[in-house]
DOPA-370096 format. One record per residue (C-alpha): chain; y, z, x; residue number from 1. Coordinates in steps of 0.1 Angstrom, whole numbers, plus 5000, padded with zeros to 4 digits. Each point is the difference from the previous one (the first is absolute). Layout:
! residues N
- A Y Z X NUM
...
END
This chain:
! residues 251
- A 9277 3027 0702 1
- A 4977 5023 5018 2
- A 4963 4997 5019 3
- A 4980 5010 4970 4
- A 5025 4969 4978 5
- A 4997 4973 5029 6
- A 4966 5010 4997 7
- A 4994 4998 4963 8
- A 5018 4965 4999 9
- A 4982 4989 5026 10
- A 4977 4967 4987 11
- A 4964 5023 5011 12
- A 5009 5025 4982 13
- A 5014 4983 4969 14
- A 4960 4980 5005 15
- A 4984 5036 5004 16
- A 5020 5011 4961 17
- A 4999 4971 4981 18
- A 4961 4995 5006 19
- A 4997 5034 4991 20
- A 5017 5006 4972 21
- A 4978 4965 4983 22
- A 4969 5021 5005 23
- A 5015 5029 4977 24
- A 4978 5002 4969 25
- A 5019 4987 4965 26
- A 4995 5025 4973 27
- A 5002 5034 5013 28
- A 5032 5027 4999 29
- A 5001 5026 5035 30
- A 4997 4995 5029 31
- A 5002 5020 5032 32
- A 5017 4989 5035 33
- A 4985 5019 5023 34
- A 5026 5004 5031 35
- A 5032 4983 4977 36
- A 5022 5003 5035 37
- A 5029 4982 4984 38
- A 4998 4993 4971 39
- A 4985 4962 5007 40
- A 4972 4997 4973 41
- A 5009 5030 4982 42
- A 5030 4981 4991 43
- A 4977 4967 4995 44
- A 4975 5016 4979 45
- A 5018 5005 4977 46
- A 5002 4969 4982 47
- A 4959 5000 4998 48
- A 4997 5038 4993 49
- A 5020 5024 4973 50
- A 4987 5031 5018 51
- A 5007 5000 5039 52
- A 4994 5032 5020 53
- A 5015 4993 5042 54
- A 4983 5018 5023 55
- A 5002 5013 5037 56
- A 4999 5028 5020 57
- A 5036 5015 4995 58
- A 5015 4992 4962 59
- A 5012 4962 5000 60
- A 5042 5003 5005 61
- A 5002 4967 4974 62
- A 5006 5002 4962 63
- A 4984 4969 4981 64
- A 5003 5000 4964 65
- A 4962 5007 4987 66
- A 4993 5015 5037 67
- A 4990 5038 5005 68
- A 5000 5006 5035 69
- A 4980 5028 5014 70
- A 4988 5018 5032 71
- A 4960 4993 5006 72
- A 4971 5001 5029 73
- A 4980 4962 4991 74
- A 4964 5028 5017 75
- A 5008 5022 4962 76
- A 5018 4985 4977 77
- A 5016 5027 4975 78
- A 4984 4977 4971 79
- A 4973 5005 4975 80
- A 4972 4975 4997 81
- A 5014 4962 4983 82
- A 5032 5011 5009 83
- A 5007 4961 4998 84
- A 4995 4973 4993 85
- A 5001 4981 5028 86
- A 5010 5021 5040 87
- A 5022 4977 5020 88
- A 4994 5004 5039 89
- A 5020 4975 5029 90
- A 5010 5006 5036 91
- A 4987 5035 4995 92
- A 4959 5003 5012 93
- A 5000 4990 5033 94
- A 5019 5028 5009 95
- A 4978 5033 4979 96
- A 4981 5016 5030 97
- A 4978 5008 4970 98
- A 4994 4968 4974 99
- A 4967 5013 4991 100
- A 5018 5020 4981 101
- A 5026 4984 4992 102
- A 4982 4972 4983 103
- A 4976 5029 4978 104
- A 5034 5013 4985 105
- A 5014 4964 4997 106
- A 4964 4997 4982 107
- A 5006 5030 4981 108
- A 5028 4998 4980 109
- A 4998 4963 4994 110
- A 4989 4991 4966 111
- A 4997 4960 5001 112
- A 5014 4979 5038 113
- A 5013 5014 5028 114
- A 5018 4971 5024 115
- A 4995 5006 5037 116
- A 5026 4986 5027 117
- A 4989 5001 5035 118
- A 4999 4980 5036 119
- A 4972 4982 5005 120
- A 4978 4997 5032 121
- A 5031 5018 5015 122
- A 4996 5005 5038 123
- A 5010 5034 5001 124
- A 5002 4995 5042 125
- A 5025 4969 4999 126
- A 5036 5014 4998 127
- A 4989 5036 5003 128
- A 5025 5022 5017 129
- A 5002 5031 5031 130
- A 5017 5037 4987 131
- A 5030 5001 5029 132
- A 5002 5036 4988 133
- A 4952 5009 4996 134
- A 4989 4972 5022 135
- A 4976 4993 4978 136
- A 4996 4961 4980 137
- A 5003 4994 4962 138
- A 4986 4968 4978 139
- A 5031 4977 4994 140
- A 5020 5020 4971 141
- A 4972 5025 4995 142
- A 4973 4979 4982 143
- A 4973 5023 5012 144
- A 4978 4980 4976 145
- A 4985 4965 4998 146
- A 4992 4978 4974 147
- A 4978 4971 4988 148
- A 4979 4993 4967 149
- A 4969 5024 5010 150
- A 5019 5029 5011 151
- A 5030 4996 4966 152
- A 4963 4999 4978 153
- A 4987 5031 5018 154
- A 5027 5019 4989 155
- A 4998 4995 4965 156
- A 4962 4997 4993 157
- A 4994 5008 4965 158
- A 5027 4975 4996 159
- A 4999 4961 4992 160
- A 5019 4979 5016 161
- A 5021 4976 4978 162
- A 5019 4974 5022 163
- A 5013 5003 5038 164
- A 5028 4981 5018 165
- A 5009 4989 5035 166
- A 5042 5000 5009 167
- A 5012 4993 5034 168
- A 4982 4982 5031 169
- A 4996 5020 5033 170
- A 4980 4990 5028 171
- A 5016 5026 5028 172
- A 4966 5011 5018 173
- A 4993 5017 5032 174
- A 4970 5019 5017 175
- A 4993 5031 5022 176
- A 5009 4991 5032 177
- A 5034 4987 4987 178
- A 5008 5031 4983 179
- A 4994 5019 5031 180
- A 5025 4986 5014 181
- A 5021 4999 4979 182
- A 4998 5041 4997 183
- A 4999 4998 5035 184
- A 5032 4987 5000 185
- A 5014 5027 4975 186
- A 4999 4971 4972 187
- A 5035 4986 5000 188
- A 4997 4976 4968 189
- A 4991 5023 4974 190
- A 5010 5001 4966 191
- A 5027 5027 5016 192
- A 5020 4992 4966 193
- A 4974 5019 4976 194
- A 5020 5028 4979 195
- A 4966 5014 5006 196
- A 5001 5027 5025 197
- A 4971 5014 5029 198
- A 4964 5006 4974 199
- A 4996 5019 5032 200
- A 5032 5025 5004 201
- A 5024 4991 4971 202
- A 5029 4987 5023 203
- A 5022 4969 4994 204
- A 4982 4965 5023 205
- A 5023 4988 5024 206
- A 4997 4973 5018 207
- A 4991 5005 5047 208
- A 5039 5001 5011 209
- A 4989 5002 5038 210
- A 4992 4979 5024 211
- A 4969 4990 5001 212
- A 4981 4996 5028 213
- A 4984 4970 5012 214
- A 4968 5014 4997 215
- A 5005 5003 4956 216
- A 5026 4964 5001 217
- A 4966 4983 5022 218
- A 4977 5020 4970 219
- A 5016 4987 4972 220
- A 5008 4969 5011 221
- A 4966 4994 5010 222
- A 4992 5017 4958 223
- A 5022 4979 4988 224
- A 4991 4965 5008 225
- A 4962 5012 4998 226
- A 5007 5001 4963 227
- A 5021 4971 4997 228
- A 4968 4980 5011 229
- A 4979 5022 4977 230
- A 5023 4988 4969 231
- A 4991 4963 5009 232
- A 4955 4999 4991 233
- A 5013 5033 4974 234
- A 4996 4983 4961 235
- A 5028 5014 4980 236
- A 4996 5024 4969 237
- A 5017 5011 4970 238
- A 5020 5030 5013 239
- A 5003 5023 4966 240
- A 4971 5003 4979 241
- A 5014 5004 4969 242
- A 4967 5007 4969 243
- A 4996 5020 4964 244
- A 4973 5019 4993 245
- A 4985 5013 4967 246
- A 4983 5034 4981 247
- A 4973 4972 4982 248
- A 4998 5025 4971 249
- A 5039 5005 5000 250
- A 5008 4957 4984 251
END
């Protein structure tokens, strides 16, 4: 079983998938799956839509009945206005530097509904990495954007919020002092298992392998203890937020 298959089989991922499917509109025939990747959602979407288009930066290699795969960039989609009854976009917007442009394009090609799934109020200082090639710091999983309800509404100003839900629970927390200490230590416990490369130089992110100095170990030890103490008084919140937007004039 591959890493992505293990991820798909995890209980948190099963819950996230089930909630996204629950929010899908009924009575629609076409959908654009943005960030189709391995085809996980494209295949599932065929149970709800007659026509599914799976889009990624490189043309997806999977083949399923009812699914057309295309290469494309969410910030400059090649489709005419209102091309799809529904646009489905999960685990994508957190990775897009020009997220405002991406959301304008999503709204442009949607005829009726837009289903969005993103991390909720993620603190991207937690789990960040240090690139061993360029020495610069990276947010976990290359998440360059963070979201809450007001931010999502701001990104789709002309649309009506029809539904929202939260999945999972998280209470990890940090602060500027802990973040500085972890940076000084080289971020030894970041998300180095991620597939996403360094957002600055494109190199593969790997955990530090050299023996860490006493100072680095002291800094990281203090940082982790501060974060544990802070998490004890930090209220939990949803790990993911899922929303459905609708074009008010196109019911």
